[in-house]
C-alpha positions in Angstrom: 32.3 49.4 17.1 32.3 52.3 14.8 33.2 55.3 16.9 31.9 58.1 14.2 28.9 57.2 12.7 26.3 58.4 10.2 23.0 56.8 9.2 20.2 58.2 7.2 17.1 56.0 7.5 13.2 55.8 7.7 13.4 53.9 10.5 12.5 55.3 13.9 15.8 55.3 16.3 16.8 54.6 19.9 17.9 57.6 21.3 18.9 55.8 24.8 20.8 53.0 22.7 23.0 55.6 20.8 23.9 57.5 23.7 24.6 54.1 25.6 26.8 52.9 22.8 28.7 56.3 22.9 29.1 56.2 26.9 30.6 52.7 26.6 34.0 53.9 25.8 35.8 54.9 29.4 37.8 57.6 27.6 34.4 59.6 27.6 33.6 62.0 30.5 30.7 63.6 28.7 28.2 62.7 26.3 25.8 65.3 24.7 22.9 64.3 22.4 20.6 66.6 20.9 17.1 64.8 19.0 14.9 67.0 17.0 11.2 66.1 16.8 8.4 66.9 13.9 6.7 70.0 15.7 3.9 72.3 15.0 4.5 76.1 15.3 2.6 77.1 18.3 -1.0 78.4 17.8 -1.3 77.7 14.0 -1.6 73.9 14.3 -1.8 73.3 10.9 1.1 70.8 10.4 0.3 67.2 10.2 3.7 65.6 9.0 7.0 66.4 7.4 8.4 64.5 4.0 12.1 64.6 3.9 14.0 63.6 1.1 18.2 63.4 0.4 20.3 63.0 -2.2 21.6 59.1 -1.2 25.4 58.9 -1.2 26.1 62.3 -1.5 24.0 63.0 2.0 26.3 60.2 3.6 29.5 61.8 2.6 28.7 65.0 3.2 27.9 64.6 6.9 31.0 62.4 7.3 32.9 65.2 6.0 30.9 67.4 8.6 32.0 64.9 11.6 35.7 65.2 10.5 35.1 69.0 10.5 34.3 68.5 14.0 36.9 66.1 15.0 39.7 68.9 13.8 38.1 71.3 15.9 37.5 69.5 19.0 38.7 66.5 20.9 36.0 64.1 20.2 36.1 60.0 21.1 32.8 59.7 18.9 30.1 61.2 17.4 26.7 59.8 15.7 24.5 61.5 13.3 21.0 59.8 12.6 18.8 61.7 10.1 15.4 60.2 9.1 14.0 60.7 5.6 10.6 59.8 4.4 7.0 60.5 6.0 7.4 61.7 9.5 3.9 62.3 11.3 4.0 65.3 13.9 5.6 64.1 17.4 8.2 61.8 15.8 12.0 62.1 15.6 13.7 63.4 12.8 17.4 63.7 14.0 19.6 62.6 16.6 23.3 64.1 17.3 25.3 62.5 19.8 29.1 63.8 20.5 31.3 62.2 23.0 34.5 63.6 24.7 36.9 63.6 27.5 35.5 66.9 28.2 32.1 68.6 28.3 33.1 71.7 26.6 34.1 69.7 23.3 31.2 67.7 23.5 28.8 70.7 24.0 30.6 72.6 20.9 30.9 69.9 18.7 26.9 68.8 19.1 26.3 72.4 18.3 28.7 72.7 15.4 26.8 69.4 13.7 23.5 70.5 14.4 23.8 74.2 12.9 25.5 72.3 9.8 22.6 70.1 9.6 20.3 73.2 9.7 21.9 74.8 6.8 24.1 73.0 4.9 23.0 69.0 4.9 21.7 67.8 1.4 18.1 67.2 3.1 14.9 68.7 1.6 11.7 69.1 3.8 7.8 69.6 2.7 5.4 70.5 5.4 2.3 68.6 4.8 -0.7 70.5 6.4 -3.8 68.9 8.1 -6.1 69.8 4.9 -3.7 67.9 3.0 -1.8 70.7 1.3 2.1 70.8 1.6 5.0 73.2 0.6 8.4 73.2 0.7 10.4 74.6 3.5 12.8 77.6 3.1 16.2 78.1 5.0 15.8 80.5 7.7 17.7 83.6 8.6 18.3 82.8 12.2 19.6 79.2 11.3 22.0 81.2 9.0 22.8 83.4 11.7 23.6 80.5 13.8 25.8 78.7 11.4 27.9 81.7 10.8 29.6 82.0 14.2 31.6 78.6 13.4 33.5 80.3 10.3 
């Protein structure tokens, strides 16, 4: 079993199986997970899907590097990042981050750190596809940049 895993894939993932894989380590006292879903934005109800793209090779290397930074900051036993690419309809899972540590504070902090990085720095490009078939590339949000700033 690889304790620090990065996967970029088109296929749906099984959150429960991924959490169970990291929970199998008897040194882990805490496992924290976050899964992100394709969602609409409330009362606009315009989004039909997302199209996510990445730069193969570079993306995986970048995500392994951010896991390494998390390992240097917190006592992690294991971590998994799974990020989907391709066409993702409304309601489907986009991303899964799972961190495992002996202590909950490290697991929580590392999971937040990894997600903040994914939202602001990871080389993914997201296009929103509207119900009417139109689409546009999503710009970075100031709120995500602000959240990521706390780790500097």
